[in-house]
Structures are given as C-alpha cells and as structure tokens.
LOLUM-764994 format. One record per residue (C-alpha): y, z, x; residue in three letters; residue number from 1. Coordinates in steps of 0.25 Angstrom, whole numbers, plus 2048, in hexadecimal, padded with zeros to 3 digits. Layout:
<torlos>
(torlo (Y; Z; X); 'Ala'; NUM)
...
</torlos>
This chain:
<torlos>
(torlo (800; D3F; 57A); 'Unk'; 1)
(torlo (7F3; D39; 580); 'Unk'; 2)
(torlo (7F5; D32; 58D); 'Unk'; 3)
(torlo (7F0; D26; 588); 'Unk'; 4)
(torlo (7FF; D27; 57C); 'Unk'; 5)
(torlo (806; D29; 589); 'Unk'; 6)
(torlo (801; D1E; 592); 'Unk'; 7)
(torlo (805; D16; 585); 'Unk'; 8)
(torlo (812; D1C; 584); 'Unk'; 9)
(torlo (814; D18; 591); 'Unk'; 10)
(torlo (811; D09; 592); 'Unk'; 11)
(torlo (817; D06; 586); 'Unk'; 12)
(torlo (824; D0C; 58D); 'Unk'; 13)
(torlo (822; D01; 598); 'Unk'; 14)
(torlo (821; CF7; 591); 'Unk'; 15)
(torlo (82D; CF8; 587); 'Unk'; 16)
(torlo (836; CFB; 593); 'Unk'; 17)
(torlo (839; CEC; 592); 'Unk'; 18)
(torlo (847; CE6; 58F); 'Unk'; 19)
(torlo (84B; CE3; 582); 'Unk'; 20)
(torlo (857; CDC; 57E); 'Unk'; 21)
(torlo (862; CDA; 573); 'Unk'; 22)
(torlo (855; CCF; 56C); 'Unk'; 23)
(torlo (84E; CDD; 56A); 'Unk'; 24)
(torlo (853; CDE; 55F); 'Unk'; 25)
(torlo (858; CD1; 55A); 'Unk'; 26)
(torlo (84A; CCD; 554); 'Unk'; 27)
(torlo (847; CD9; 54C); 'Unk'; 28)
(torlo (83E; CE0; 557); 'Unk'; 29)
(torlo (83E; CEE; 55B); 'Unk'; 30)
(torlo (847; CF1; 568); 'Unk'; 31)
(torlo (843; CF7; 573); 'Unk'; 32)
(torlo (846; D06; 575); 'Unk'; 33)
(torlo (83F; D0C; 569); 'Unk'; 34)
(torlo (834; D13; 571); 'Unk'; 35)
(torlo (827; D0D; 578); 'Unk'; 36)
(torlo (81F; D0F; 56B); 'Unk'; 37)
(torlo (82C; D06; 563); 'Unk'; 38)
(torlo (82B; CFB; 56F); 'Unk'; 39)
(torlo (81A; CFA; 56D); 'Unk'; 40)
(torlo (81A; CF9; 55F); 'Unk'; 41)
(torlo (823; CEC; 55D); 'Unk'; 42)
(torlo (81D; CE5; 568); 'Unk'; 43)
(torlo (80E; CDD; 567); 'Unk'; 44)
(torlo (80E; CD8; 573); 'Unk'; 45)
(torlo (812; CE3; 57D); 'Unk'; 46)
(torlo (807; CE8; 586); 'Unk'; 47)
(torlo (80B; CF6; 581); 'Unk'; 48)
(torlo (805; CF9; 573); 'Unk'; 49)
(torlo (7FF; D03; 56A); 'Unk'; 50)
(torlo (7F0; CFE; 569); 'Unk'; 51)
(torlo (7EA; CF9; 55D); 'Unk'; 52)
(torlo (7E2; D06; 553); 'Unk'; 53)
(torlo (7D4; D01; 555); 'Unk'; 54)
(torlo (7CE; D0E; 54F); 'Unk'; 55)
(torlo (7CC; D06; 541); 'Unk'; 56)
(torlo (7C4; CF9; 549); 'Unk'; 57)
(torlo (7B6; CFB; 542); 'Unk'; 58)
(torlo (7AF; CF1; 54E); 'Unk'; 59)
(torlo (7AF; CFA; 55D); 'Unk'; 60)
(torlo (7AD; CEF; 563); 'Unk'; 61)
(torlo (7B9; CE8; 55F); 'Unk'; 62)
(torlo (7C1; CF5; 562); 'Unk'; 63)
(torlo (7BD; CF3; 56F); 'Unk'; 64)
(torlo (7C0; CE6; 56F); 'Unk'; 65)
(torlo (7CF; CE8; 56B); 'Unk'; 66)
(torlo (7D1; CF4; 576); 'Unk'; 67)
(torlo (7CD; CEB; 582); 'Unk'; 68)
(torlo (7D6; CE1; 57D); 'Unk'; 69)
(torlo (7E0; CEB; 57F); 'Unk'; 70)
(torlo (7DB; CEC; 58F); 'Unk'; 71)
(torlo (7E4; CE6; 59A); 'Unk'; 72)
(torlo (7D9; CDD; 59F); 'Unk'; 73)
(torlo (7DA; CCE; 599); 'Unk'; 74)
(torlo (7CB; CCD; 59B); 'Unk'; 75)
(torlo (7C8; CD9; 591); 'Unk'; 76)
(torlo (7D4; CD4; 587); 'Unk'; 77)
(torlo (7CB; CC8; 587); 'Unk'; 78)
(torlo (7BD; CCE; 586); 'Unk'; 79)
(torlo (7C3; CD5; 578); 'Unk'; 80)
(torlo (7C9; CC8; 573); 'Unk'; 81)
(torlo (7BD; CC2; 572); 'Unk'; 82)
(torlo (7B5; CCE; 56D); 'Unk'; 83)
(torlo (7C0; CCF; 564); 'Unk'; 84)
(torlo (7BF; CC1; 55E); 'Unk'; 85)
(torlo (7AF; CC1; 55D); 'Unk'; 86)
(torlo (7B1; CCD; 555); 'Unk'; 87)
(torlo (7BB; CC8; 54C); 'Unk'; 88)
(torlo (7B3; CB9; 54A); 'Unk'; 89)
(torlo (7A7; CC1; 545); 'Unk'; 90)
(torlo (7B1; CC8; 53A); 'Unk'; 91)
(torlo (7B3; CBB; 533); 'Unk'; 92)
(torlo (7A8; CBC; 529); 'Unk'; 93)
(torlo (7AC; CCA; 526); 'Unk'; 94)
(torlo (7BB; CCE; 521); 'Unk'; 95)
(torlo (7C2; CCB; 52F); 'Unk'; 96)
(torlo (7C4; CD5; 537); 'Unk'; 97)
(torlo (7C8; CE3; 533); 'Unk'; 98)
(torlo (7D6; CE7; 534); 'Unk'; 99)
(torlo (7D6; CF2; 53D); 'Unk'; 100)
(torlo (7D3; CE5; 547); 'Unk'; 101)
(torlo (7E0; CDC; 542); 'Unk'; 102)
(torlo (7E8; CEA; 543); 'Unk'; 103)
(torlo (7E1; CEA; 551); 'Unk'; 104)
(torlo (7E4; CDB; 554); 'Unk'; 105)
(torlo (7F2; CD8; 550); 'Unk'; 106)
(torlo (7F5; CE3; 55A); 'Unk'; 107)
(torlo (7F0; CDF; 566); 'Unk'; 108)
(torlo (7F1; CCE; 563); 'Unk'; 109)
(torlo (7FE; CCD; 567); 'Unk'; 110)
(torlo (7FE; CD3; 575); 'Unk'; 111)
(torlo (7EF; CCC; 578); 'Unk'; 112)
(torlo (7F4; CBE; 576); 'Unk'; 113)
(torlo (7FF; CC1; 57F); 'Unk'; 114)
(torlo (7F6; CC6; 589); 'Unk'; 115)
(torlo (7F6; CBF; 599); 'Unk'; 116)
(torlo (7E8; CBB; 598); 'Unk'; 117)
(torlo (7E8; CAD; 591); 'Unk'; 118)
(torlo (7D8; CB1; 58B); 'Unk'; 119)
(torlo (7DD; CBC; 584); 'Unk'; 120)
(torlo (7E8; CB6; 57E); 'Unk'; 121)
(torlo (7E0; CAA; 578); 'Unk'; 122)
(torlo (7D4; CB3; 574); 'Unk'; 123)
(torlo (7E1; CBC; 56D); 'Unk'; 124)
(torlo (7E6; CB0; 564); 'Unk'; 125)
(torlo (7D8; CAB; 562); 'Unk'; 126)
(torlo (7D3; CB9; 55D); 'Unk'; 127)
(torlo (7E1; CB9; 555); 'Unk'; 128)
(torlo (7DF; CAE; 54D); 'Unk'; 129)
(torlo (7CF; CB0; 548); 'Unk'; 130)
(torlo (7D4; CC0; 544); 'Unk'; 131)
(torlo (7DF; CB9; 53D); 'Unk'; 132)
(torlo (7D5; CAE; 535); 'Unk'; 133)
(torlo (7CA; CB7; 533); 'Unk'; 134)
(torlo (7D5; CC2; 52E); 'Unk'; 135)
(torlo (7DB; CB8; 525); 'Unk'; 136)
(torlo (7E5; CBE; 51B); 'Unk'; 137)
(torlo (7E3; CCB; 521); 'Unk'; 138)
(torlo (7EA; CC8; 52D); 'Unk'; 139)
(torlo (7F7; CC3; 526); 'Unk'; 140)
(torlo (7FC; CD1; 529); 'Unk'; 141)
(torlo (7FA; CD0; 538); 'Unk'; 142)
(torlo (800; CC2; 539); 'Unk'; 143)
(torlo (80F; CCA; 53C); 'Unk'; 144)
(torlo (808; CD1; 547); 'Unk'; 145)
(torlo (7FF; CC6; 54E); 'Unk'; 146)
(torlo (807; CB9; 549); 'Unk'; 147)
(torlo (814; CB8; 556); 'Unk'; 148)
(torlo (807; CBC; 560); 'Unk'; 149)
(torlo (7FF; CB1; 55A); 'Unk'; 150)
(torlo (80B; CA5; 55A); 'Unk'; 151)
(torlo (80E; CA9; 568); 'Unk'; 152)
(torlo (802; CA6; 56C); 'Unk'; 153)
(torlo (803; C97; 567); 'Unk'; 154)
(torlo (80C; C97; 572); 'Unk'; 155)
(torlo (806; C9D; 57F); 'Unk'; 156)
(torlo (807; C95; 58B); 'Unk'; 157)
(torlo (7F9; C96; 58E); 'Unk'; 158)
(torlo (7F2; C88; 585); 'Unk'; 159)
(torlo (7E6; C8F; 582); 'Unk'; 160)
(torlo (7EB; C9C; 57D); 'Unk'; 161)
(torlo (7F5; C94; 576); 'Unk'; 162)
(torlo (7EB; C8D; 56E); 'Unk'; 163)
(torlo (7E3; C98; 56A); 'Unk'; 164)
(torlo (7EE; C9D; 564); 'Unk'; 165)
(torlo (7F1; C90; 55E); 'Unk'; 166)
(torlo (7E2; C8D; 559); 'Unk'; 167)
(torlo (7E0; C9C; 555); 'Unk'; 168)
(torlo (7EE; C9A; 54B); 'Unk'; 169)
(torlo (7EB; C8B; 546); 'Unk'; 170)
(torlo (7DD; C92; 540); 'Unk'; 171)
(torlo (7E2; C9D; 53C); 'Unk'; 172)
(torlo (7EF; C95; 533); 'Unk'; 173)
(torlo (7E5; C89; 532); 'Unk'; 174)
(torlo (7F1; C7F; 52A); 'Unk'; 175)
(torlo (800; C7C; 530); 'Unk'; 176)
(torlo (805; C85; 522); 'Unk'; 177)
(torlo (7FF; C92; 527); 'Unk'; 178)
(torlo (803; C8F; 534); 'Unk'; 179)
(torlo (811; C8E; 530); 'Unk'; 180)
(torlo (814; C99; 527); 'Unk'; 181)
(torlo (80E; CA2; 534); 'Unk'; 182)
(torlo (81B; C9D; 538); 'Unk'; 183)
(torlo (821; C9F; 52D); 'Unk'; 184)
(torlo (81C; CAC; 527); 'Unk'; 185)
(torlo (81D; CB5; 535); 'Unk'; 186)
(torlo (828; CB1; 53A); 'Unk'; 187)
(torlo (82D; CBF; 53C); 'Unk'; 188)
(torlo (822; CC3; 544); 'Unk'; 189)
(torlo (824; CB6; 54D); 'Unk'; 190)
(torlo (832; CB8; 550); 'Unk'; 191)
(torlo (82E; CC6; 552); 'Unk'; 192)
(torlo (823; CC4; 55D); 'Unk'; 193)
(torlo (82C; CB8; 563); 'Unk'; 194)
(torlo (838; CC2; 564); 'Unk'; 195)
(torlo (830; CCE; 56A); 'Unk'; 196)
(torlo (82A; CC4; 572); 'Unk'; 197)
(torlo (835; CBD; 579); 'Unk'; 198)
(torlo (83F; CCB; 57A); 'Unk'; 199)
(torlo (839; CD7; 579); 'Unk'; 200)
(torlo (82C; CD4; 582); 'Unk'; 201)
(torlo (82D; CD3; 591); 'Unk'; 202)
(torlo (822; CD2; 59D); 'Unk'; 203)
(torlo (822; CE2; 59C); 'Unk'; 204)
(torlo (81F; CE5; 58F); 'Unk'; 205)
(torlo (815; CDA; 58D); 'Unk'; 206)
(torlo (80C; CDD; 59B); 'Unk'; 207)
(torlo (808; CE9; 5A1); 'Unk'; 208)
(torlo (80C; CE7; 5B0); 'Unk'; 209)
(torlo (801; CF1; 5B6); 'Unk'; 210)
(torlo (7F8; CE6; 5B0); 'Unk'; 211)
(torlo (7FE; CD8; 5AD); 'Unk'; 212)
(torlo (803; CD2; 5BC); 'Unk'; 213)
(torlo (812; CCF; 5BB); 'Unk'; 214)
(torlo (810; CBF; 5BA); 'Unk'; 215)
(torlo (806; CC0; 5AF); 'Unk'; 216)
(torlo (80F; CC9; 5A7); 'Unk'; 217)
(torlo (81C; CBF; 5AA); 'Unk'; 218)
(torlo (814; CB6; 5A6); 'Unk'; 219)
(torlo (80F; CBB; 598); 'Unk'; 220)
(torlo (81E; CC0; 594); 'Unk'; 221)
(torlo (822; CB2; 597); 'Unk'; 222)
(torlo (816; CAC; 58F); 'Unk'; 223)
(torlo (818; CB6; 582); 'Unk'; 224)
(torlo (828; CB1; 582); 'Unk'; 225)
(torlo (826; CA2; 584); 'Unk'; 226)
(torlo (81A; CA5; 578); 'Unk'; 227)
(torlo (824; CAB; 56F); 'Unk'; 228)
(torlo (831; CA1; 572); 'Unk'; 229)
(torlo (827; C96; 56F); 'Unk'; 230)
(torlo (824; C9C; 563); 'Unk'; 231)
(torlo (834; C9E; 55E); 'Unk'; 232)
(torlo (835; C8E; 563); 'Unk'; 233)
(torlo (829; C8C; 558); 'Unk'; 234)
(torlo (82F; C92; 54C); 'Unk'; 235)
(torlo (83E; C8C; 551); 'Unk'; 236)
(torlo (838; C7E; 54F); 'Unk'; 237)
(torlo (82F; C80; 542); 'Unk'; 238)
(torlo (83D; C80; 53D); 'Unk'; 239)
(torlo (844; C74; 539); 'Unk'; 240)
(torlo (851; C72; 53D); 'Unk'; 241)
(torlo (858; C72; 52F); 'Unk'; 242)
(torlo (84D; C7B; 527); 'Unk'; 243)
(torlo (851; C88; 520); 'Unk'; 244)
(torlo (84C; C97; 523); 'Unk'; 245)
(torlo (841; C96; 519); 'Unk'; 246)
(torlo (83C; C8C; 51D); 'Unk'; 247)
(torlo (83C; C8E; 52C); 'Unk'; 248)
(torlo (837; C9C; 528); 'Unk'; 249)
(torlo (830; C9F; 51E); 'Unk'; 250)
(torlo (823; C9A; 515); 'Unk'; 251)
(torlo (822; C9C; 507); 'Unk'; 252)
(torlo (818; CA3; 507); 'Unk'; 253)
(torlo (819; CB0; 512); 'Unk'; 254)
(torlo (80F; CBB; 515); 'Unk'; 255)
(torlo (814; CC2; 520); 'Unk'; 256)
(torlo (814; CCF; 51A); 'Unk'; 257)
(torlo (821; CD7; 51D); 'Unk'; 258)
(torlo (82B; CC9; 518); 'Unk'; 259)
(torlo (830; CCF; 50B); 'Unk'; 260)
(torlo (83A; CC7; 50A); 'Unk'; 261)
(torlo (839; CB9; 511); 'Unk'; 262)
(torlo (847; CB3; 510); 'Unk'; 263)
(torlo (84D; CBF; 516); 'Unk'; 264)
(torlo (840; CBE; 520); 'Unk'; 265)
(torlo (846; CB0; 523); 'Unk'; 266)
(torlo (855; CB5; 526); 'Unk'; 267)
(torlo (84F; CBF; 530); 'Unk'; 268)
(torlo (846; CB6; 536); 'Unk'; 269)
(torlo (84F; CAB; 538); 'Unk'; 270)
(torlo (85A; CB7; 53F); 'Unk'; 271)
(torlo (84E; CBA; 547); 'Unk'; 272)
(torlo (84D; CAD; 54C); 'Unk'; 273)
(torlo (859; CAA; 54E); 'Unk'; 274)
(torlo (85D; CB8; 557); 'Unk'; 275)
(torlo (850; CB2; 560); 'Unk'; 276)
(torlo (858; CA5; 564); 'Unk'; 277)
(torlo (866; CAA; 566); 'Unk'; 278)
(torlo (860; CB6; 56F); 'Unk'; 279)
(torlo (864; CB6; 57D); 'Unk'; 280)
(torlo (859; CBD; 582); 'Unk'; 281)
(torlo (851; CB0; 57E); 'Unk'; 282)
(torlo (859; CA5; 585); 'Unk'; 283)
(torlo (85A; CAC; 590); 'Unk'; 284)
(torlo (84C; CAB; 592); 'Unk'; 285)
(torlo (84E; C9D; 597); 'Unk'; 286)
(torlo (84F; CA0; 5A5); 'Unk'; 287)
(torlo (843; CAA; 5A3); 'Unk'; 288)
(torlo (83A; CA8; 5B1); 'Unk'; 289)
(torlo (830; CA3; 5A9); 'Unk'; 290)
(torlo (831; C95; 5A6); 'Unk'; 291)
(torlo (828; C95; 59B); 'Unk'; 292)
(torlo (832; C9F; 592); 'Unk'; 293)
(torlo (83F; C96; 598); 'Unk'; 294)
(torlo (837; C8C; 591); 'Unk'; 295)
(torlo (834; C91; 583); 'Unk'; 296)
(torlo (843; C97; 584); 'Unk'; 297)
(torlo (848; C86; 585); 'Unk'; 298)
(torlo (83E; C82; 57A); 'Unk'; 299)
(torlo (841; C8D; 571); 'Unk'; 300)
(torlo (851; C8A; 573); 'Unk'; 301)
(torlo (84F; C7A; 571); 'Unk'; 302)
(torlo (847; C7C; 562); 'Unk'; 303)
(torlo (853; C86; 560); 'Unk'; 304)
(torlo (85D; C7D; 563); 'Unk'; 305)
(torlo (857; C71; 558); 'Unk'; 306)
(torlo (854; C7C; 54E); 'Unk'; 307)
(torlo (85C; C89; 54F); 'Unk'; 308)
(torlo (86A; C85; 558); 'Unk'; 309)
(torlo (871; C8C; 54F); 'Unk'; 310)
(torlo (86D; C9A; 553); 'Unk'; 311)
(torlo (86E; C96; 563); 'Unk'; 312)
(torlo (879; C9D; 56B); 'Unk'; 313)
(torlo (87D; C91; 575); 'Unk'; 314)
(torlo (886; C9B; 57E); 'Unk'; 315)
(torlo (877; CA1; 580); 'Unk'; 316)
(torlo (86F; C97; 583); 'Unk'; 317)
(torlo (878; C90; 58D); 'Unk'; 318)
(torlo (879; C9D; 595); 'Unk'; 319)
(torlo (86A; C9F; 594); 'Unk'; 320)
(torlo (865; C90; 592); 'Unk'; 321)
(torlo (870; C8B; 59C); 'Unk'; 322)
(torlo (875; C95; 5A5); 'Unk'; 323)
(torlo (868; C9D; 5A9); 'Unk'; 324)
(torlo (85E; C92; 5A5); 'Unk'; 325)
(torlo (866; C8A; 5B1); 'Unk'; 326)
(torlo (865; C94; 5B9); 'Unk'; 327)
(torlo (856; C95; 5B7); 'Unk'; 328)
(torlo (84A; C8D; 5C1); 'Unk'; 329)
(torlo (846; C84; 5B5); 'Unk'; 330)
(torlo (83B; C7E; 5BC); 'Unk'; 331)
(torlo (82F; C80; 5B2); 'Unk'; 332)
(torlo (837; C7D; 5A7); 'Unk'; 333)
(torlo (841; C73; 5AA); 'Unk'; 334)
(torlo (83D; C69; 59E); 'Unk'; 335)
(torlo (840; C74; 594); 'Unk'; 336)
(torlo (84D; C79; 598); 'Unk'; 337)
(torlo (851; C6A; 59C); 'Unk'; 338)
(torlo (84F; C67; 58D); 'Unk'; 339)
(torlo (856; C72; 585); 'Unk'; 340)
(torlo (862; C70; 591); 'Unk'; 341)
(torlo (862; C62; 58A); 'Unk'; 342)
(torlo (861; C66; 57C); 'Unk'; 343)
(torlo (86B; C72; 580); 'Unk'; 344)
(torlo (874; C69; 583); 'Unk'; 345)
(torlo (873; C5F; 578); 'Unk'; 346)
(torlo (874; C6B; 56B); 'Unk'; 347)
(torlo (87F; C6E; 573); 'Unk'; 348)
(torlo (888; C69; 581); 'Unk'; 349)
(torlo (891; C76; 580); 'Unk'; 350)
(torlo (885; C7C; 585); 'Unk'; 351)
(torlo (88A; C79; 590); 'Unk'; 352)
(torlo (898; C7A; 591); 'Unk'; 353)
(torlo (89E; C85; 585); 'Unk'; 354)
(torlo (890; C8E; 585); 'Unk'; 355)
(torlo (88C; C8D; 593); 'Unk'; 356)
(torlo (88F; C99; 59C); 'Unk'; 357)
(torlo (88C; C94; 5A9); 'Unk'; 358)
(torlo (893; C96; 5B6); 'Unk'; 359)
(torlo (894; C87; 5B5); 'Unk'; 360)
(torlo (89C; C85; 5AA); 'Unk'; 361)
</torlos>
C-alpha cells in the first residue's frame, strides 16, 4: 500500500466517525459502520472523498484546474473555477465539454458548492449552470448527482451565492414547465440529498478540523442543514392540500434514467417524505444552538401543518418544539418561534395538554 493510499484510508476513518442516527436507515441511505470506504462513496458532501479520475481529460490545463480545485486554499479553488469557466465557455462552439470533464465535475461540484468561501460557492454554481447548458441532453444522466446541491444553492444564506445559483438554474431551465419538471422528475435524488445533509452529515464530516476553524466549520454545517430543510419546505409547499401523489410528485414525461416504474417510485418518494417529517432527529433540531437551523425547522413545521398534518407525531412535536424549544434562547428566532406556537395551538390545543410532556403539565 502506498503512503498516499494509507493517508486516504486514515482520513476516511476520521470523517466517518460522526454519530449515526436512527434516521440513517429510514430514507434509503447506507448506514455507517460498513467501513471507511463505504462512507466515502455514500457522501457527496464529505471533505474526504475519492478524487475524480482526470486521466481521460485531454486538455492539460483543465487537469491542472481540477487538481487545484481540490486544494485547501479558497483563493486557489476560486482561481481554478475561473479557469474552468473560461475553458467551458470556449467549448460552446464545439460539441460541448468532453465526457471525462463531466464525470470529474459531478464528483467535485456538491462539496465545492458548500465551501466555506462565498466566492467559491458562487463560482461553483455559475460553472454548474454553464456546463449543464453547453452539454445539453448529455447532462441529463448527470442530474441525479448534482440536482440536490444545485437546488440547495437556491437557499444559500448568502444572497450573492443564492443569486448565482438561481441565475444558473433559470438560464438552464428557461420555462416554468421545465423548472417544475426538474422538481418532479428528480424528487428521489433531491430527497436523498436533503436527508443525507440533515441526518448523516455533521461538523466533522463536512470540514477538516486541521484546516478549518471551529466557527467556520459550525457555520458551514448550519448552512448546509438550513438549505436542505428549506428545500424540503419548498417541496411540501408545492403540494396542494388535496392533491394526489401523482399530481404532486411526478410529471407525465419523466426522463429520470432509473425510474422504470413511475407509480412505484411515487409511493417510495411519498414514504420517504413522510418518514422525514416523522423523524425525531429532525424535530430535535428545533432546539439547535444555531438560530438559522431553528428558524428553518419552525418554517418546515408550519408548512407541514398545512400540507401533511396527518403524518406528524404530536407528542413528539410537543416535546421537541414546546418543551425543548421553550428552554432555548430564542432571541434570534423569536418571530418564527412565536408564529409556530400560535399555529400549533390553533391546529390542536391539546398540544399543550394531552400531548404535553413538560414538568408544568
């Protein structure tokens, strides 16, 4: 075994050491404990990963750019993305970027899109849109690998980053119908990305403590979780209160490559979303130390009450939102918290009595 391979295995073990939860197996995600390499292959966001294969890329400068993109320094990564933007834009008059570039990009884009540096995230979304547009239909097969990170970028807490993601997305899918189809056709990968971000990832898997400060690592984790929760909130918000699963989840012309049985897939996604909303690990985030995560949880619950109230465990909600939430300093999330308390009370006043588990009962 070479020194490089040994270092890779050691780092993989460290990143995979984060605590697993009961939710890991509830959404079709692979559970931890199957070995370091299993953890690496299942997480597109972890800082530990198997580097993309660059041997088949014909342009030497493009190879160098991809190598620089994997460096730790944000300035180096931003320069690499700028170089890749120039390369991709030059391919517009040809047949688009070569397949080897596509394969390399879909491996590095998700984790690059959540980088601690705002400029890196912004450029990553710009490049993602340009590659998708120039590649055309060839990019369809790549969508399941990148769609979650792309849509999560729409909800990045930084306005410049979210605007970059929005512009790249709208320029690629230029009609409302095409946008709706993306949310419908790729619902499976979208939900998987969100459940992995919320339940599998943690501060230690997303950032290397040797090069990232504790504050930056915590902020990165909070940003990833908040964006994932916002995506789930949007998915729920698109549903009408009385819509059928077919109308809500799948379009008539689905092109997602693995969806051989649309109706069976609809049911699977429906169960996945319900399982997400019925997870105690989700609602425990209502008392998280980061206010952006708390607010995202309260807003998700608010939409859930309107769109999917029948799947909510009210005793669990009472425990996590009322009992635990009232013990947290809500200074930065007081408006959202007071709103969800009001809506919960209107929905079922028994949330304070029959379902309440606090000491004041």
